[in-house]
N, C-alpha and C positions, 0 to 999 in steps of 0.2 A: 601594372599588368594587364590592365584591362583593355588596351590595343593587342595583344598578343594573345591572350588568351578568348578572346571574343571576335574581335574584329575581324584578325587574321580569318579565319573561319569563313565567316560570313561573304568576303570577297573573297573567298578560293572558290566557294558552293556556288557564287555568282557567274563568277569566269565558267564554271563548269556545268549550268542547269540553264542558263537563259537561252531559250531558240535563237537560231543563228537569226540576222535580217536578211531578207532578199536580198540585200547589194551591200553587202561590207564595206567600209571604206579602203578608198585605196594608199598602201605606201607611199610616202611624201616622195620617194624617186620616181616615181609616176606620178603621181597626184598634181593637175596643173596648178591647184592651189598656191602651191609654195614656187611657184617661177611667176612672176612679173611679166603683163605681155608686153611693156617698154622700157626704157632706160630713164624716162621720166620723173620715179624717184629718187634718181641718184644726189639733185638737188636739194633734197625737202632733208630738214631737221629729224634729226633719231626724234623715233616714236611715231614719225608720221606713219597711219594706217593708208596701208596699201590697195587692202582689200581683206573681204571679214565674210563670215557664216555661220551659221548656229551649226553644230552639230552636239548626237546623241550620244550622251554619257548611261553607262551601265547603273546599278542599285546596290544597294548590301543585302536586301532581299531577293533570295531567288524569286525571277517569275515577275515582280511586282516593276513596276514604271518608275522610271528614276524621278522623285521630286526634282532634281538637279536640273537648269537650264546652261546651259555652255555655249561662246561663242567663241570663234576663232579669229585672230589678227595677224593676217601677214602685215609686217612693221618695217621702217628703216632704221637702220643700227649700224654699228660699226665691227669690223675682225679684226682680228689679232694684230694688227699695223695699223688702225685706228682710222681703217680705209670702208668706204661706207658699200653695204651688203644688208641683206634682208635673215628674216627668220619667221617663226610663228610663235604666238603666245596662245594657248588657253583660258578665258577669264570665264568661271565657275558660279555660279550667283545660286544659293539655297536660297530655301523658304525662308521666308522671314528676313530674306537678307539687310544689313546694315547700310544703304549703299556710302555712306560716312564711313567706312572701313575696309582696308585692305588687305591679304596677307599674298603675299610672292610667294610661294612654295616650289621653291628648287628642288625635283626630284635628282635624286643619285640614279641619273640611269646611265652611267657608268659605261657609254661603246661607243667605235668608234662606226658605228653603220647609224646611218641618218633614216634608216626604216626603225630603230630603238626609241624614237624621238618620244614623247610625252603625247607632244599633239596629234598624234598615229596611236600607241600604245592605248591612250585613254577612251577614244572611242570605244562603242562597243563592237564588238563581233570582228575585231584586229586581229593580226595575227596574233597567235599564240603568243609566242615569245615575247614580241613588246608588251602582249596582255600582261602577265606575270608581273612582267619587271617596274611598270609603272602603275597599275592597278592596285595592286597587290601597295603598295606606299601612298597611296591616297587613305590607308589607315592610321596613318600618323596626323593627319587635320582630320579624321573622323569625328571628333570632339565639337569644333566646330563647325563644322554641318551638320553638326544635329542640336548644337545647342540652344537656346533663345533666352537670355535675359539668366541664365541660372549659372552655372559653378565657370563657365568662361565668359558670359557677357551675349551681347547678341550678335548674331552669326554674322562674320565681314564675308565678301566677298575674295574667293581666290583664284588667283593669275599663278599660271604653271607657263613659265617658258621653255622654247626648246631653246636652251643657254648654251649648249654644246653650236647649235650652228646647223645653217644648212652644209655643209662639209665635217660635221661631227665631229669635232674639233677638243676630244676628251682630254681634260687637264691641264688646256691652255686657257690658264687664270685671265688675263686679260681680257681676251673673246667672251668668254662666260659673265666677266661682271661687265661689261658693255651689253652684251645680250642681255643681261638680269634686268640694268637697269631702266634699258630705252623700254623693255618688254613692258615695266610700270608705267612706265610713261603713256606707250600706249594702250595700256588699262584704263590709266586715267585718261584719257581723248575719245574713249568709246561709250559715253553716255549715250545717245542716240543709241545702242546696238544692245547695250548690255545694263545702263542705268544707273550705272555707278558715277558718284559723285565727283567731279574733276576736283575738286580739295580733298579724296577720303586723305585718311594716316594710311601709309604703308608701314607695314612692318615684313621683313624678309626672315624665311628660314628655312632651312635645310641641314640634311646630316650626312656626311660621308661625302663623296662627290657635290651632292649639295651643299656642303656647307662650304666647300673650295669654291662655287659660284656666286653661296654668299655673303663669302668674309672679300670675295677679290668688287663686288659690287660695294662690298664697304671699303674699303679700301679706294677704290674709285670717281665713288660718289664726290667728294669736294670739287675733280677737276674736270671727270665729265657732266656729271647731273646736281649740282649746287643748291637750284631751286628746288628739286623734286622733292616734295612731300613724307620723304623717311622720317618715321619717329624712334624705331629702334630694329634688330638682327639680332635674332636667333641663332649662334652657330654651331651647330654639334660634329663632334670627331670631323677635324678638319685637316688635310694636310698639308703643312706649311710650308714645306719643303719637297718636291718631287721626287729631287733625285735622293734624298734621304730617303724618300717612300721606296723606291724602286730597291733599292739599297736592303734596306727596314724588312720587305716582304717578297723576296728572292728567293725560289724555293719552298715557301710558304704558302701564300698567295697569288703563283705565278700568272694565273691568268688574267688579273688585274695589272699585273704587268707590260704586259701582250697586250692590252686594248689600252693602255694609255702611252704605249711608243706608238702604236698605229695612230691613235689620237692625234698626237703632237706632227705625222709625219701627215696627216691631213694637212693640218695649216702650213705647216713648211717645207715644200717643193725638194728642198735641199738636203734634209735629213730623208726624207721618203726614197728620191734617187738614189743615196748612199745605203740605208738599211736594205734595198733589198736587194742591191748588189752583194751586201758584205753576209746577207744568211746562208745557212750552211742549205745546198739541195736538200737534204734529210729533212728539214722541218720546214722548211717553205710554206707547205699548207697548213700545218698548224700556225705558224706565225702570220700567213694573212688570211687566215679560216674568218674571225671576230669582223672583217670588214662587212661580210654578209650575215651577221648574226642572229638578224631580224628580218631576214628579206629570201626565206626556202631556199636555202644552197642545194644545188643536188648535180652534183652526189655532196653530203654533209661533208663538213670538214672534222679533221679528227677533233677530240677535243683534246684539252691544253692537259696535262699534270700538273696538278696542285705543287708539287713537289716538284719539277723543274727547275732546272738550273740555266734560266733562260740565256747567261750571260754566253754559257755553251754552245747556243746556238748561232752565233757569230762568230765567221772568220778572225776579227780583230777583237773577239771577245765584248769588254764594255767600254770600247774606244768611244763610241761615239759618246758616252754619257762627259769625255770632257774635249772631242773635236766639236760635241755642240752645250758647249757648256754656257755659253752668252745665251742661247736663244732657252735654254732650261732654267738658268736664271732668272734670264729677265720677262719667261712665261712660270715659271712655276716656283721662284721665292716670295713666301708672301712677307708684306711689312715693308718692302723696300719702298712704296711709293707712299709712304707717310711722312708726312712732317710735321713740325708746327704752322698751323694756318693752310695747313692740306692733307687734313684728316676728317674721319667722319663727325659731325658735330650731332651725333645720336648714338645713344648710350648700347652699347652691346652684351649680348648673353654666352658666353663662350662655354662648352662643356664638354670633358672629353677622357674618358681612362687613363688611367698612368700606365695601364699592362694592351692599351690597345694592340692589336695584332694585323691592323692594317694601313694607317693613313702615316705613322710615321711615331717617333721616338716621343715619346712627352714631353720632353728638352727640347724641342722646335716649337709645340704650344707653348711652352713656360716664356720662351722669348719672346714671342709675339705678344702677346698679352702684357708682356713689361712695356712691349716695343710702343703698343696705343695706347700704355694708361703714359709713359714719358711724354707723348706729344697733345693729353691732354682729355685722349676720349675716354670715359667713363665703362670698367668692362666689370661685371659681373662674372668670374670667373670658378668655375667648377669642376671638381678633379675625383675622378671616382677612381679611391684607394685601389687596386688589385681587378678591372674589371677591364675586360677584353671591349672591343670593339660592338660588337652586337649586345655585350650585356650591359653598357653605358648607353646606349639609345633605346632600351629597356628600361633601365633606372630612370634615364633624366627627362625622359620626353612629361611625364607629370608637371614637374618645375618649368621646365621651359615654358610649357603651355601657359603656369599661372602666371609669368613675368611677363610673356607677351600679353596674358591680358591684363595685367597692371598698368603694362604702359595706354593700352587704350582707354583701361580707365582714366588717366590723367597721373600717373606717379610720376617721378622726376627722381632720376637718380644722380645723387650727390656724390659718390668717388668711387674709387676702382675697388675692389672686395674678390679674396681669394678664400674658397672654401673645399676641404676637402672631406669628400665623406668616405668615412674608412668601412664605418657597415650600416645596414637596412637601419632608417632611424635616423641618421645625422644628418639628413637634407630636408627635413621637417619644420624646421622654424621652430626648434626648440631651444635654441642657443644664442646668444647676444650679436654674435656676425651675421646671421641668418635669418633676423629679425627683418621685416622688412622695413618698419617703420624705423629700423637703424640707414637705411640705403637709400631711401627716396625719402622725397617731399611732395606735399599733396599740392598737385596742378590740375585742378580740375574745368574741365570746359563746359558750357552751358548744356553740349548734349548729352554730357553723363551724368547727370542730376541724378540718376538712383546712385544709395547706397554700393558702393564698392567692395565693403565689406560685406555687404549682405549675399554680393551678387558674385564675388570673389573672397573666399573660406581662405587666405594667404596663410593663416597660421600653420597651414596645413603642405603647403609649399615650401618653395624656395628663389629668394629676389636675390 
């Protein structure tokens, strides 16, 4: 509960109290940094750095100068069709950083507006909507930014990619996966700007929309970036099937459905053309409004009611779910691209609430985990019984941090395991199934000579 009861108020205070800079950052749609000067980058490999710049980040203590340094990289990547494109990532260096360690943190920015991208929203004095959406979520990695050979070990560099890309393709899985993997490549290519070691060990982490990007990156690793040094991925609250998620939340979390539909439209012109022509006139401003969500639109579009039946907004109802099923399945169903010989060669930590009210029915995640285990990927799967999306995030963060730290410190996961957390304390490592020594082998590198048990009290966590 530390990050929810202590860190979030600090971040809110930071956003509200720090004085504005003389020159606030430009949003991506008008910032020239996001657009290459020529086309010479098109024949470069994914992860190639086209341009770079230092940026200023705020800090948790209102009025204090941030001890974090950050560098942004414009890099080569691939879009949903595996064609060359570009994106931006933000590489954050905390004080006392260990250049051998990198966490790629996929923030759940869930928006079809490119001006909501983390590269903009993380900067000091950015537009308020983008700032709130992104800087609040830095609380989820604050322990890694503040620890030093303590509970979570040495401080890693943090890579935060704009994994939706320059077209804000929210929920388009392959594009998010390519962008995430290629952002890690770019970060590892950035030593002369950031100080990170090109051979650093990387762990991917994300929750909800960030879990989507992290899972797709894991799924595509074997075919797109098999040599990339990723040692683990922690994935929370993923949506394994975007169509099932759409049906699951329609009428309860309807803004999420609209953002997702618009994200698919941004990536696929045929979907965009059809839905713009199919939306009913009365709902047009509601439907298209989120395209300028972080862009200070005037007039401001009407808010989407959470209870709205989005299907009723279209003349043909939910026909688009079936008309474009091939697109939705190819880009929104996890597990279809993993098989023997084409699977993540690193372990996964997946956690989700059985009563998740946002991403998907728990059965979809059960099947995804089963598929990973069938092809040989080792998964630690933690199900929080009776917990919804937000409660699972709060409950699941500390065990996820502990597991990631253990991987950095050399633990090797031996097998697939599933843990049902029924009540508070069930994931405190007090039974054989959650005993870290029952799940992992020692495999320490020379750089991790300090006692892992001293720096990581794993009996308090859940591996």
